[in-house]
mmCIF file of the protein (N, C-alpha, C, O) and its ligand, coordinates in Angstrom:
data_MODEL
# 
_entry.id   MODEL 
# 
loop_
_entity.id 
_entity.type 
_entity.pdbx_number_of_molecules 
1 polymer     1 
2 non-polymer 1 
# 
_entity_poly.entity_id                      1 
_entity_poly.type                           'polypeptide(L)' 
_entity_poly.nstd_linkage                   no 
_entity_poly.nstd_monomer                   no 
_entity_poly.pdbx_seq_one_letter_code       MKTYSCETHINHALDMLVAETKEFPIMDQLSDEEKLSTKCSYCEEQATYVVSSK 
_entity_poly.pdbx_seq_one_letter_code_can   MKTYSCETHINHALDMLVAETKEFPIMDQLSDEEKLSTKCSYCEEQATYVVSSK 
_entity_poly.pdbx_strand_id                 A 
# 
loop_
_entity_poly_seq.entity_id 
_entity_poly_seq.num 
_entity_poly_seq.mon_id 
_entity_poly_seq.hetero 
1 1  MET n 
1 2  LYS n 
1 3  THR n 
1 4  TYR n 
1 5  SER n 
1 6  CYS n 
1 7  GLU n 
1 8  THR n 
1 9  HIS n 
1 10 ILE n 
1 11 ASN n 
1 12 HIS n 
1 13 ALA n 
1 14 LEU n 
1 15 ASP n 
1 16 MET n 
1 17 LEU n 
1 18 VAL n 
1 19 ALA n 
1 20 GLU n 
1 21 THR n 
1 22 LYS n 
1 23 GLU n 
1 24 PHE n 
1 25 PRO n 
1 26 ILE n 
1 27 MET n 
1 28 ASP n 
1 29 GLN n 
1 30 LEU n 
1 31 SER n 
1 32 ASP n 
1 33 GLU n 
1 34 GLU n 
1 35 LYS n 
1 36 LEU n 
1 37 SER n 
1 38 THR n 
1 39 LYS n 
1 40 CYS n 
1 41 SER n 
1 42 TYR n 
1 43 CYS n 
1 44 GLU n 
1 45 GLU n 
1 46 GLN n 
1 47 ALA n 
1 48 THR n 
1 49 TYR n 
1 50 VAL n 
1 51 VAL n 
1 52 SER n 
1 53 SER n 
1 54 LYS n 
# 
loop_
_struct_asym.id 
_struct_asym.entity_id 
A 1 
B 2 
# 
loop_
_chem_comp.id 
_chem_comp.type 
_chem_comp.mon_nstd_flag 
ALA 'L-peptide linking' y 
ASN 'L-peptide linking' y 
ASP 'L-peptide linking' y 
CYS 'L-peptide linking' y 
GLN 'L-peptide linking' y 
GLU 'L-peptide linking' y 
HIS 'L-peptide linking' y 
ILE 'L-peptide linking' y 
LEU 'L-peptide linking' y 
LYS 'L-peptide linking' y 
MET 'L-peptide linking' y 
PHE 'L-peptide linking' y 
PRO 'L-peptide linking' y 
SER 'L-peptide linking' y 
THR 'L-peptide linking' y 
TYR 'L-peptide linking' y 
VAL 'L-peptide linking' y 
ZN  non-polymer         . 
# 
_pdbx_entity_nonpoly.entity_id   2 
_pdbx_entity_nonpoly.name        ? 
_pdbx_entity_nonpoly.comp_id     ZN 
# 
_pdbx_nonpoly_scheme.asym_id         B 
_pdbx_nonpoly_scheme.entity_id       2 
_pdbx_nonpoly_scheme.mon_id          ZN 
_pdbx_nonpoly_scheme.ndb_seq_num     1 
_pdbx_nonpoly_scheme.pdb_seq_num     101 
_pdbx_nonpoly_scheme.auth_seq_num    101 
_pdbx_nonpoly_scheme.pdb_mon_id      ZN 
_pdbx_nonpoly_scheme.auth_mon_id     ZN 
_pdbx_nonpoly_scheme.pdb_strand_id   A 
_pdbx_nonpoly_scheme.pdb_ins_code    . 
# 
loop_
_atom_site.group_PDB 
_atom_site.id 
_atom_site.type_symbol 
_atom_site.label_atom_id 
_atom_site.label_alt_id 
_atom_site.label_comp_id 
_atom_site.label_asym_id 
_atom_site.label_entity_id 
_atom_site.label_seq_id 
_atom_site.pdbx_PDB_ins_code 
_atom_site.Cartn_x 
_atom_site.Cartn_y 
_atom_site.Cartn_z 
_atom_site.occupancy 
_atom_site.B_iso_or_equiv 
_atom_site.pdbx_formal_charge 
_atom_site.auth_seq_id 
_atom_site.auth_comp_id 
_atom_site.auth_asym_id 
_atom_site.auth_atom_id 
_atom_site.pdbx_PDB_model_num 
ATOM   1   N  N  . MET A 1 1  ? 5.990  -28.372 16.094 1.00 0.00 ? 1   MET A N  1 
ATOM   2   C  CA . MET A 1 1  ? 6.920  -29.147 16.983 1.00 0.00 ? 1   MET A CA 1 
ATOM   3   C  C  . MET A 1 1  ? 6.049  -30.099 17.896 1.00 0.00 ? 1   MET A C  1 
ATOM   4   O  O  . MET A 1 1  ? 4.918  -29.822 18.295 1.00 0.00 ? 1   MET A O  1 
ATOM   5   N  N  . LYS A 1 2  ? 6.596  -31.014 18.108 1.00 0.00 ? 2   LYS A N  1 
ATOM   6   C  CA . LYS A 1 2  ? 5.881  -32.221 18.881 1.00 0.00 ? 2   LYS A CA 1 
ATOM   7   C  C  . LYS A 1 2  ? 6.702  -33.196 19.671 1.00 0.00 ? 2   LYS A C  1 
ATOM   8   O  O  . LYS A 1 2  ? 7.516  -33.849 19.017 1.00 0.00 ? 2   LYS A O  1 
ATOM   9   N  N  . THR A 1 3  ? 6.642  -33.384 20.800 1.00 0.00 ? 3   THR A N  1 
ATOM   10  C  CA . THR A 1 3  ? 7.389  -34.293 21.656 1.00 0.00 ? 3   THR A CA 1 
ATOM   11  C  C  . THR A 1 3  ? 6.525  -35.035 22.439 1.00 0.00 ? 3   THR A C  1 
ATOM   12  O  O  . THR A 1 3  ? 5.485  -34.644 22.969 1.00 0.00 ? 3   THR A O  1 
ATOM   13  N  N  . TYR A 1 4  ? 7.100  -36.294 22.482 1.00 0.00 ? 4   TYR A N  1 
ATOM   14  C  CA . TYR A 1 4  ? 6.437  -37.493 23.301 1.00 0.00 ? 4   TYR A CA 1 
ATOM   15  C  C  . TYR A 1 4  ? 7.094  -37.601 24.618 1.00 0.00 ? 4   TYR A C  1 
ATOM   16  O  O  . TYR A 1 4  ? 8.314  -37.451 24.692 1.00 0.00 ? 4   TYR A O  1 
ATOM   17  N  N  . SER A 1 5  ? 6.308  -37.874 25.765 1.00 0.00 ? 5   SER A N  1 
ATOM   18  C  CA . SER A 1 5  ? 7.045  -37.881 27.054 1.00 0.00 ? 5   SER A CA 1 
ATOM   19  C  C  . SER A 1 5  ? 6.345  -38.857 27.909 1.00 0.00 ? 5   SER A C  1 
ATOM   20  O  O  . SER A 1 5  ? 5.133  -39.070 27.870 1.00 0.00 ? 5   SER A O  1 
ATOM   21  N  N  . CYS A 1 6  ? 7.261  -39.476 28.739 1.00 0.00 ? 6   CYS A N  1 
ATOM   22  C  CA . CYS A 1 6  ? 6.498  -40.445 29.956 1.00 0.00 ? 6   CYS A CA 1 
ATOM   23  C  C  . CYS A 1 6  ? 6.461  -39.427 31.095 1.00 0.00 ? 6   CYS A C  1 
ATOM   24  O  O  . CYS A 1 6  ? 6.817  -38.251 31.011 1.00 0.00 ? 6   CYS A O  1 
ATOM   25  N  N  . GLU A 1 7  ? 5.937  -40.102 32.260 1.00 0.00 ? 7   GLU A N  1 
ATOM   26  C  CA . GLU A 1 7  ? 5.703  -39.163 33.376 1.00 0.00 ? 7   GLU A CA 1 
ATOM   27  C  C  . GLU A 1 7  ? 6.809  -38.723 33.921 1.00 0.00 ? 7   GLU A C  1 
ATOM   28  O  O  . GLU A 1 7  ? 6.728  -37.685 34.577 1.00 0.00 ? 7   GLU A O  1 
ATOM   29  N  N  . THR A 1 8  ? 8.070  -39.376 33.794 1.00 0.00 ? 8   THR A N  1 
ATOM   30  C  CA . THR A 1 8  ? 9.517  -39.095 34.324 1.00 0.00 ? 8   THR A CA 1 
ATOM   31  C  C  . THR A 1 8  ? 10.005 -37.835 33.702 1.00 0.00 ? 8   THR A C  1 
ATOM   32  O  O  . THR A 1 8  ? 10.691 -37.026 34.326 1.00 0.00 ? 8   THR A O  1 
ATOM   33  N  N  . HIS A 1 9  ? 9.609  -37.666 32.352 1.00 0.00 ? 9   HIS A N  1 
ATOM   34  C  CA . HIS A 1 9  ? 10.432 -36.715 31.565 1.00 0.00 ? 9   HIS A CA 1 
ATOM   35  C  C  . HIS A 1 9  ? 9.596  -35.582 31.085 1.00 0.00 ? 9   HIS A C  1 
ATOM   36  O  O  . HIS A 1 9  ? 10.026 -34.829 30.212 1.00 0.00 ? 9   HIS A O  1 
ATOM   37  N  N  . ILE A 1 10 ? 8.285  -35.411 31.679 1.00 0.00 ? 10  ILE A N  1 
ATOM   38  C  CA . ILE A 1 10 ? 7.158  -34.627 31.099 1.00 0.00 ? 10  ILE A CA 1 
ATOM   39  C  C  . ILE A 1 10 ? 7.771  -33.039 31.504 1.00 0.00 ? 10  ILE A C  1 
ATOM   40  O  O  . ILE A 1 10 ? 7.553  -32.136 30.697 1.00 0.00 ? 10  ILE A O  1 
ATOM   41  N  N  . ASN A 1 11 ? 8.421  -32.784 32.578 1.00 0.00 ? 11  ASN A N  1 
ATOM   42  C  CA . ASN A 1 11 ? 9.017  -31.375 32.913 1.00 0.00 ? 11  ASN A CA 1 
ATOM   43  C  C  . ASN A 1 11 ? 10.038 -30.999 32.098 1.00 0.00 ? 11  ASN A C  1 
ATOM   44  O  O  . ASN A 1 11 ? 10.125 -29.831 31.717 1.00 0.00 ? 11  ASN A O  1 
ATOM   45  N  N  . HIS A 1 12 ? 11.008 -32.033 31.703 1.00 0.00 ? 12  HIS A N  1 
ATOM   46  C  CA . HIS A 1 12 ? 11.954 -31.789 30.951 1.00 0.00 ? 12  HIS A CA 1 
ATOM   47  C  C  . HIS A 1 12 ? 11.598 -31.523 29.504 1.00 0.00 ? 12  HIS A C  1 
ATOM   48  O  O  . HIS A 1 12 ? 12.097 -30.572 28.902 1.00 0.00 ? 12  HIS A O  1 
ATOM   49  N  N  . ALA A 1 13 ? 10.718 -32.377 28.930 1.00 0.00 ? 13  ALA A N  1 
ATOM   50  C  CA . ALA A 1 13 ? 9.781  -32.030 27.704 1.00 0.00 ? 13  ALA A CA 1 
ATOM   51  C  C  . ALA A 1 13 ? 9.399  -30.678 27.625 1.00 0.00 ? 13  ALA A C  1 
ATOM   52  O  O  . ALA A 1 13 ? 9.702  -29.958 26.673 1.00 0.00 ? 13  ALA A O  1 
ATOM   53  N  N  . LEU A 1 14 ? 8.718  -30.298 28.637 1.00 0.00 ? 14  LEU A N  1 
ATOM   54  C  CA . LEU A 1 14 ? 8.122  -28.987 28.507 1.00 0.00 ? 14  LEU A CA 1 
ATOM   55  C  C  . LEU A 1 14 ? 9.060  -27.840 28.606 1.00 0.00 ? 14  LEU A C  1 
ATOM   56  O  O  . LEU A 1 14 ? 8.786  -26.782 28.040 1.00 0.00 ? 14  LEU A O  1 
ATOM   57  N  N  . ASP A 1 15 ? 10.255 -28.003 29.358 1.00 0.00 ? 15  ASP A N  1 
ATOM   58  C  CA . ASP A 1 15 ? 11.306 -27.165 29.367 1.00 0.00 ? 15  ASP A CA 1 
ATOM   59  C  C  . ASP A 1 15 ? 11.992 -27.284 28.024 1.00 0.00 ? 15  ASP A C  1 
ATOM   60  O  O  . ASP A 1 15 ? 12.198 -26.201 27.478 1.00 0.00 ? 15  ASP A O  1 
ATOM   61  N  N  . MET A 1 16 ? 12.313 -28.153 27.500 1.00 0.00 ? 16  MET A N  1 
ATOM   62  C  CA . MET A 1 16 ? 12.836 -28.111 26.137 1.00 0.00 ? 16  MET A CA 1 
ATOM   63  C  C  . MET A 1 16 ? 12.173 -27.471 25.056 1.00 0.00 ? 16  MET A C  1 
ATOM   64  O  O  . MET A 1 16 ? 12.766 -26.780 24.228 1.00 0.00 ? 16  MET A O  1 
ATOM   65  N  N  . LEU A 1 17 ? 10.734 -27.730 25.050 1.00 0.00 ? 17  LEU A N  1 
ATOM   66  C  CA . LEU A 1 17 ? 9.901  -27.022 24.056 1.00 0.00 ? 17  LEU A CA 1 
ATOM   67  C  C  . LEU A 1 17 ? 9.895  -25.635 24.150 1.00 0.00 ? 17  LEU A C  1 
ATOM   68  O  O  . LEU A 1 17 ? 10.142 -24.899 23.195 1.00 0.00 ? 17  LEU A O  1 
ATOM   69  N  N  . VAL A 1 18 ? 9.614  -25.245 25.296 1.00 0.00 ? 18  VAL A N  1 
ATOM   70  C  CA . VAL A 1 18 ? 9.868  -23.746 25.590 1.00 0.00 ? 18  VAL A CA 1 
ATOM   71  C  C  . VAL A 1 18 ? 11.084 -23.055 25.157 1.00 0.00 ? 18  VAL A C  1 
ATOM   72  O  O  . VAL A 1 18 ? 11.182 -22.041 24.466 1.00 0.00 ? 18  VAL A O  1 
ATOM   73  N  N  . ALA A 1 19 ? 12.133 -23.897 25.765 1.00 0.00 ? 19  ALA A N  1 
ATOM   74  C  CA . ALA A 1 19 ? 13.538 -23.335 25.066 1.00 0.00 ? 19  ALA A CA 1 
ATOM   75  C  C  . ALA A 1 19 ? 13.669 -23.018 23.721 1.00 0.00 ? 19  ALA A C  1 
ATOM   76  O  O  . ALA A 1 19 ? 14.005 -21.952 23.205 1.00 0.00 ? 19  ALA A O  1 
ATOM   77  N  N  . GLU A 1 20 ? 13.287 -24.332 23.100 1.00 0.00 ? 20  GLU A N  1 
ATOM   78  C  CA . GLU A 1 20 ? 13.371 -24.062 21.562 1.00 0.00 ? 20  GLU A CA 1 
ATOM   79  C  C  . GLU A 1 20 ? 12.274 -23.483 20.690 1.00 0.00 ? 20  GLU A C  1 
ATOM   80  O  O  . GLU A 1 20 ? 12.457 -23.348 19.480 1.00 0.00 ? 20  GLU A O  1 
ATOM   81  N  N  . THR A 1 21 ? 11.082 -23.121 21.307 1.00 0.00 ? 21  THR A N  1 
ATOM   82  C  CA . THR A 1 21 ? 10.079 -22.383 20.547 1.00 0.00 ? 21  THR A CA 1 
ATOM   83  C  C  . THR A 1 21 ? 9.716  -20.990 21.128 1.00 0.00 ? 21  THR A C  1 
ATOM   84  O  O  . THR A 1 21 ? 9.043  -20.165 20.511 1.00 0.00 ? 21  THR A O  1 
ATOM   85  N  N  . LYS A 1 22 ? 10.183 -20.821 22.276 1.00 0.00 ? 22  LYS A N  1 
ATOM   86  C  CA . LYS A 1 22 ? 9.717  -19.676 23.065 1.00 0.00 ? 22  LYS A CA 1 
ATOM   87  C  C  . LYS A 1 22 ? 8.225  -19.406 23.254 1.00 0.00 ? 22  LYS A C  1 
ATOM   88  O  O  . LYS A 1 22 ? 7.745  -18.283 23.403 1.00 0.00 ? 22  LYS A O  1 
ATOM   89  N  N  . GLU A 1 23 ? 7.598  -20.459 23.234 1.00 0.00 ? 23  GLU A N  1 
ATOM   90  C  CA . GLU A 1 23 ? 6.246  -20.260 23.396 1.00 0.00 ? 23  GLU A CA 1 
ATOM   91  C  C  . GLU A 1 23 ? 5.634  -21.192 24.255 1.00 0.00 ? 23  GLU A C  1 
ATOM   92  O  O  . GLU A 1 23 ? 6.258  -22.222 24.508 1.00 0.00 ? 23  GLU A O  1 
ATOM   93  N  N  . PHE A 1 24 ? 4.427  -20.994 24.787 1.00 0.00 ? 24  PHE A N  1 
ATOM   94  C  CA . PHE A 1 24 ? 3.930  -21.894 25.715 1.00 0.00 ? 24  PHE A CA 1 
ATOM   95  C  C  . PHE A 1 24 ? 3.506  -23.060 25.195 1.00 0.00 ? 24  PHE A C  1 
ATOM   96  O  O  . PHE A 1 24 ? 2.786  -23.117 24.198 1.00 0.00 ? 24  PHE A O  1 
ATOM   97  N  N  . PRO A 1 25 ? 3.963  -24.157 25.897 1.00 0.00 ? 25  PRO A N  1 
ATOM   98  C  CA . PRO A 1 25 ? 3.669  -25.632 25.220 1.00 0.00 ? 25  PRO A CA 1 
ATOM   99  C  C  . PRO A 1 25 ? 2.190  -26.061 25.587 1.00 0.00 ? 25  PRO A C  1 
ATOM   100 O  O  . PRO A 1 25 ? 1.673  -25.661 26.630 1.00 0.00 ? 25  PRO A O  1 
ATOM   101 N  N  . ILE A 1 26 ? 1.574  -26.827 24.762 1.00 0.00 ? 26  ILE A N  1 
ATOM   102 C  CA . ILE A 1 26 ? 0.286  -27.379 24.988 1.00 0.00 ? 26  ILE A CA 1 
ATOM   103 C  C  . ILE A 1 26 ? 0.661  -28.942 25.246 1.00 0.00 ? 26  ILE A C  1 
ATOM   104 O  O  . ILE A 1 26 ? 1.350  -29.611 24.476 1.00 0.00 ? 26  ILE A O  1 
ATOM   105 N  N  . MET A 1 27 ? 0.053  -29.441 26.544 1.00 0.00 ? 27  MET A N  1 
ATOM   106 C  CA . MET A 1 27 ? 0.327  -30.632 27.002 1.00 0.00 ? 27  MET A CA 1 
ATOM   107 C  C  . MET A 1 27 ? -0.993 -31.449 26.862 1.00 0.00 ? 27  MET A C  1 
ATOM   108 O  O  . MET A 1 27 ? -2.067 -30.960 27.214 1.00 0.00 ? 27  MET A O  1 
ATOM   109 N  N  . ASP A 1 28 ? -0.900 -32.611 26.380 1.00 0.00 ? 28  ASP A N  1 
ATOM   110 C  CA . ASP A 1 28 ? -2.250 -33.365 26.047 1.00 0.00 ? 28  ASP A CA 1 
ATOM   111 C  C  . ASP A 1 28 ? -1.878 -34.997 26.701 1.00 0.00 ? 28  ASP A C  1 
ATOM   112 O  O  . ASP A 1 28 ? -0.706 -35.371 26.665 1.00 0.00 ? 28  ASP A O  1 
ATOM   113 N  N  . GLN A 1 29 ? -2.686 -35.677 27.140 1.00 0.00 ? 29  GLN A N  1 
ATOM   114 C  CA . GLN A 1 29 ? -2.488 -37.041 27.420 1.00 0.00 ? 29  GLN A CA 1 
ATOM   115 C  C  . GLN A 1 29 ? -2.949 -37.814 26.492 1.00 0.00 ? 29  GLN A C  1 
ATOM   116 O  O  . GLN A 1 29 ? -4.087 -37.637 26.058 1.00 0.00 ? 29  GLN A O  1 
ATOM   117 N  N  . LEU A 1 30 ? -2.115 -38.841 26.012 1.00 0.00 ? 30  LEU A N  1 
ATOM   118 C  CA . LEU A 1 30 ? -2.214 -39.716 24.901 1.00 0.00 ? 30  LEU A CA 1 
ATOM   119 C  C  . LEU A 1 30 ? -3.419 -40.710 25.236 1.00 0.00 ? 30  LEU A C  1 
ATOM   120 O  O  . LEU A 1 30 ? -3.645 -40.969 26.418 1.00 0.00 ? 30  LEU A O  1 
ATOM   121 N  N  . SER A 1 31 ? -4.118 -41.216 24.325 1.00 0.00 ? 31  SER A N  1 
ATOM   122 C  CA . SER A 1 31 ? -5.176 -42.149 24.388 1.00 0.00 ? 31  SER A CA 1 
ATOM   123 C  C  . SER A 1 31 ? -4.386 -43.408 24.682 1.00 0.00 ? 31  SER A C  1 
ATOM   124 O  O  . SER A 1 31 ? -3.177 -43.440 24.454 1.00 0.00 ? 31  SER A O  1 
ATOM   125 N  N  . ASP A 1 32 ? -5.001 -44.385 25.153 1.00 0.00 ? 32  ASP A N  1 
ATOM   126 C  CA . ASP A 1 32 ? -4.458 -45.921 25.632 1.00 0.00 ? 32  ASP A CA 1 
ATOM   127 C  C  . ASP A 1 32 ? -3.801 -46.454 24.393 1.00 0.00 ? 32  ASP A C  1 
ATOM   128 O  O  . ASP A 1 32 ? -2.727 -47.050 24.480 1.00 0.00 ? 32  ASP A O  1 
ATOM   129 N  N  . GLU A 1 33 ? -4.377 -46.271 23.291 1.00 0.00 ? 33  GLU A N  1 
ATOM   130 C  CA . GLU A 1 33 ? -3.916 -46.875 22.050 1.00 0.00 ? 33  GLU A CA 1 
ATOM   131 C  C  . GLU A 1 33 ? -2.726 -46.113 21.509 1.00 0.00 ? 33  GLU A C  1 
ATOM   132 O  O  . GLU A 1 33 ? -1.794 -46.757 21.028 1.00 0.00 ? 33  GLU A O  1 
ATOM   133 N  N  . GLU A 1 34 ? -2.688 -44.867 21.547 1.00 0.00 ? 34  GLU A N  1 
ATOM   134 C  CA . GLU A 1 34 ? -1.188 -44.277 21.333 1.00 0.00 ? 34  GLU A CA 1 
ATOM   135 C  C  . GLU A 1 34 ? -0.223 -44.526 22.047 1.00 0.00 ? 34  GLU A C  1 
ATOM   136 O  O  . GLU A 1 34 ? 0.903  -44.646 21.566 1.00 0.00 ? 34  GLU A O  1 
ATOM   137 N  N  . LYS A 1 35 ? -0.530 -44.679 23.612 1.00 0.00 ? 35  LYS A N  1 
ATOM   138 C  CA . LYS A 1 35 ? 0.552  -45.081 24.514 1.00 0.00 ? 35  LYS A CA 1 
ATOM   139 C  C  . LYS A 1 35 ? 1.261  -46.237 24.179 1.00 0.00 ? 35  LYS A C  1 
ATOM   140 O  O  . LYS A 1 35 ? 2.467  -46.353 24.395 1.00 0.00 ? 35  LYS A O  1 
ATOM   141 N  N  . LEU A 1 36 ? 0.408  -47.289 23.544 1.00 0.00 ? 36  LEU A N  1 
ATOM   142 C  CA . LEU A 1 36 ? 1.131  -48.564 23.300 1.00 0.00 ? 36  LEU A CA 1 
ATOM   143 C  C  . LEU A 1 36 ? 2.021  -48.393 22.145 1.00 0.00 ? 36  LEU A C  1 
ATOM   144 O  O  . LEU A 1 36 ? 2.886  -49.236 21.905 1.00 0.00 ? 36  LEU A O  1 
ATOM   145 N  N  . SER A 1 37 ? 1.851  -47.306 21.388 1.00 0.00 ? 37  SER A N  1 
ATOM   146 C  CA . SER A 1 37 ? 2.559  -47.303 19.948 1.00 0.00 ? 37  SER A CA 1 
ATOM   147 C  C  . SER A 1 37 ? 3.377  -46.286 19.959 1.00 0.00 ? 37  SER A C  1 
ATOM   148 O  O  . SER A 1 37 ? 3.882  -45.881 18.912 1.00 0.00 ? 37  SER A O  1 
ATOM   149 N  N  . THR A 1 38 ? 3.633  -45.713 21.173 1.00 0.00 ? 38  THR A N  1 
ATOM   150 C  CA . THR A 1 38 ? 4.559  -44.483 21.330 1.00 0.00 ? 38  THR A CA 1 
ATOM   151 C  C  . THR A 1 38 ? 5.306  -44.427 22.279 1.00 0.00 ? 38  THR A C  1 
ATOM   152 O  O  . THR A 1 38 ? 4.823  -44.613 23.396 1.00 0.00 ? 38  THR A O  1 
ATOM   153 N  N  . LYS A 1 39 ? 6.778  -44.141 22.127 1.00 0.00 ? 39  LYS A N  1 
ATOM   154 C  CA . LYS A 1 39 ? 7.814  -44.154 23.138 1.00 0.00 ? 39  LYS A CA 1 
ATOM   155 C  C  . LYS A 1 39 ? 8.112  -42.770 23.377 1.00 0.00 ? 39  LYS A C  1 
ATOM   156 O  O  . LYS A 1 39 ? 8.110  -41.951 22.458 1.00 0.00 ? 39  LYS A O  1 
ATOM   157 N  N  . CYS A 1 40 ? 8.389  -42.447 24.663 1.00 0.00 ? 40  CYS A N  1 
ATOM   158 C  CA . CYS A 1 40 ? 9.094  -41.233 25.204 1.00 0.00 ? 40  CYS A CA 1 
ATOM   159 C  C  . CYS A 1 40 ? 10.363 -40.782 24.354 1.00 0.00 ? 40  CYS A C  1 
ATOM   160 O  O  . CYS A 1 40 ? 11.204 -41.593 23.966 1.00 0.00 ? 40  CYS A O  1 
ATOM   161 N  N  . SER A 1 41 ? 10.420 -39.497 24.115 1.00 0.00 ? 41  SER A N  1 
ATOM   162 C  CA . SER A 1 41 ? 11.629 -38.950 23.370 1.00 0.00 ? 41  SER A CA 1 
ATOM   163 C  C  . SER A 1 41 ? 12.794 -39.151 24.054 1.00 0.00 ? 41  SER A C  1 
ATOM   164 O  O  . SER A 1 41 ? 13.837 -39.409 23.453 1.00 0.00 ? 41  SER A O  1 
ATOM   165 N  N  . TYR A 1 42 ? 12.732 -39.059 25.294 1.00 0.00 ? 42  TYR A N  1 
ATOM   166 C  CA . TYR A 1 42 ? 13.930 -39.199 26.172 1.00 0.00 ? 42  TYR A CA 1 
ATOM   167 C  C  . TYR A 1 42 ? 14.419 -40.425 26.965 1.00 0.00 ? 42  TYR A C  1 
ATOM   168 O  O  . TYR A 1 42 ? 15.342 -40.424 27.780 1.00 0.00 ? 42  TYR A O  1 
ATOM   169 N  N  . CYS A 1 43 ? 13.579 -41.575 26.561 1.00 0.00 ? 43  CYS A N  1 
ATOM   170 C  CA . CYS A 1 43 ? 13.954 -42.878 27.485 1.00 0.00 ? 43  CYS A CA 1 
ATOM   171 C  C  . CYS A 1 43 ? 13.144 -43.801 26.650 1.00 0.00 ? 43  CYS A C  1 
ATOM   172 O  O  . CYS A 1 43 ? 12.393 -43.384 25.768 1.00 0.00 ? 43  CYS A O  1 
ATOM   173 N  N  . GLU A 1 44 ? 13.292 -44.990 26.918 1.00 0.00 ? 44  GLU A N  1 
ATOM   174 C  CA . GLU A 1 44 ? 12.591 -46.241 26.277 1.00 0.00 ? 44  GLU A CA 1 
ATOM   175 C  C  . GLU A 1 44 ? 11.304 -46.610 26.830 1.00 0.00 ? 44  GLU A C  1 
ATOM   176 O  O  . GLU A 1 44 ? 10.782 -47.675 26.500 1.00 0.00 ? 44  GLU A O  1 
ATOM   177 N  N  . GLU A 1 45 ? 10.599 -45.596 27.870 1.00 0.00 ? 45  GLU A N  1 
ATOM   178 C  CA . GLU A 1 45 ? 9.380  -46.062 28.378 1.00 0.00 ? 45  GLU A CA 1 
ATOM   179 C  C  . GLU A 1 45 ? 8.273  -45.505 27.567 1.00 0.00 ? 45  GLU A C  1 
ATOM   180 O  O  . GLU A 1 45 ? 8.341  -44.536 26.811 1.00 0.00 ? 45  GLU A O  1 
ATOM   181 N  N  . GLN A 1 46 ? 7.183  -46.291 27.841 1.00 0.00 ? 46  GLN A N  1 
ATOM   182 C  CA . GLN A 1 46 ? 5.917  -45.819 27.116 1.00 0.00 ? 46  GLN A CA 1 
ATOM   183 C  C  . GLN A 1 46 ? 5.611  -44.149 27.173 1.00 0.00 ? 46  GLN A C  1 
ATOM   184 O  O  . GLN A 1 46 ? 5.566  -43.524 28.233 1.00 0.00 ? 46  GLN A O  1 
ATOM   185 N  N  . ALA A 1 47 ? 5.447  -43.663 26.093 1.00 0.00 ? 47  ALA A N  1 
ATOM   186 C  CA . ALA A 1 47 ? 4.942  -42.149 26.383 1.00 0.00 ? 47  ALA A CA 1 
ATOM   187 C  C  . ALA A 1 47 ? 3.465  -42.090 26.903 1.00 0.00 ? 47  ALA A C  1 
ATOM   188 O  O  . ALA A 1 47 ? 2.625  -42.881 26.474 1.00 0.00 ? 47  ALA A O  1 
ATOM   189 N  N  . THR A 1 48 ? 3.180  -41.173 27.799 1.00 0.00 ? 48  THR A N  1 
ATOM   190 C  CA . THR A 1 48 ? 2.044  -40.829 28.346 1.00 0.00 ? 48  THR A CA 1 
ATOM   191 C  C  . THR A 1 48 ? 1.412  -39.371 27.769 1.00 0.00 ? 48  THR A C  1 
ATOM   192 O  O  . THR A 1 48 ? 0.204  -39.193 27.619 1.00 0.00 ? 48  THR A O  1 
ATOM   193 N  N  . TYR A 1 49 ? 2.277  -38.527 27.521 1.00 0.00 ? 49  TYR A N  1 
ATOM   194 C  CA . TYR A 1 49 ? 1.938  -37.255 27.252 1.00 0.00 ? 49  TYR A CA 1 
ATOM   195 C  C  . TYR A 1 49 ? 2.473  -36.782 25.840 1.00 0.00 ? 49  TYR A C  1 
ATOM   196 O  O  . TYR A 1 49 ? 3.564  -37.172 25.423 1.00 0.00 ? 49  TYR A O  1 
ATOM   197 N  N  . VAL A 1 50 ? 1.752  -36.022 25.204 1.00 0.00 ? 50  VAL A N  1 
ATOM   198 C  CA . VAL A 1 50 ? 2.084  -35.379 23.917 1.00 0.00 ? 50  VAL A CA 1 
ATOM   199 C  C  . VAL A 1 50 ? 2.327  -33.949 24.085 1.00 0.00 ? 50  VAL A C  1 
ATOM   200 O  O  . VAL A 1 50 ? 1.337  -33.292 24.406 1.00 0.00 ? 50  VAL A O  1 
ATOM   201 N  N  . VAL A 1 51 ? 3.594  -33.231 23.916 1.00 0.00 ? 51  VAL A N  1 
ATOM   202 C  CA . VAL A 1 51 ? 3.698  -31.839 24.077 1.00 0.00 ? 51  VAL A CA 1 
ATOM   203 C  C  . VAL A 1 51 ? 3.935  -31.067 22.804 1.00 0.00 ? 51  VAL A C  1 
ATOM   204 O  O  . VAL A 1 51 ? 4.829  -31.392 22.022 1.00 0.00 ? 51  VAL A O  1 
ATOM   205 N  N  . SER A 1 52 ? 3.147  -30.065 22.602 1.00 0.00 ? 52  SER A N  1 
ATOM   206 C  CA . SER A 1 52 ? 3.252  -29.492 21.396 1.00 0.00 ? 52  SER A CA 1 
ATOM   207 C  C  . SER A 1 52 ? 3.291  -27.872 21.313 1.00 0.00 ? 52  SER A C  1 
ATOM   208 O  O  . SER A 1 52 ? 2.967  -27.253 22.327 1.00 0.00 ? 52  SER A O  1 
ATOM   209 N  N  . SER A 1 53 ? 3.616  -27.265 20.320 1.00 0.00 ? 53  SER A N  1 
ATOM   210 C  CA . SER A 1 53 ? 3.424  -25.780 20.263 1.00 0.00 ? 53  SER A CA 1 
ATOM   211 C  C  . SER A 1 53 ? 2.525  -25.608 19.218 1.00 0.00 ? 53  SER A C  1 
ATOM   212 O  O  . SER A 1 53 ? 2.158  -26.509 18.464 1.00 0.00 ? 53  SER A O  1 
ATOM   213 N  N  . LYS A 1 54 ? 2.138  -24.338 19.173 1.00 0.00 ? 54  LYS A N  1 
ATOM   214 C  CA . LYS A 1 54 ? 1.079  -23.922 18.353 1.00 0.00 ? 54  LYS A CA 1 
ATOM   215 C  C  . LYS A 1 54 ? 1.322  -24.160 16.976 1.00 0.00 ? 54  LYS A C  1 
ATOM   216 O  O  . LYS A 1 54 ? 0.479  -23.845 16.137 1.00 0.00 ? 54  LYS A O  1 
HETATM 217 ZN ZN . ZN  B 2 .  ? 10.938 -40.790 29.357 1.00 0.00 2 101 ZN  A ZN 1 
# 
């Protein structure tokens, strides 16, 4: 499972992932190139982070 998130929604994204997977989430920052082509899963902002489970 993988979720993209902006600065605003990162806490929400982490909570959602933990709730769904029951595992500790891994949070990474997107590269500048990835940011341009990726949107937050919860709003229309550019994503800054990718949150994933193992
Ligand atoms: Zn957002």
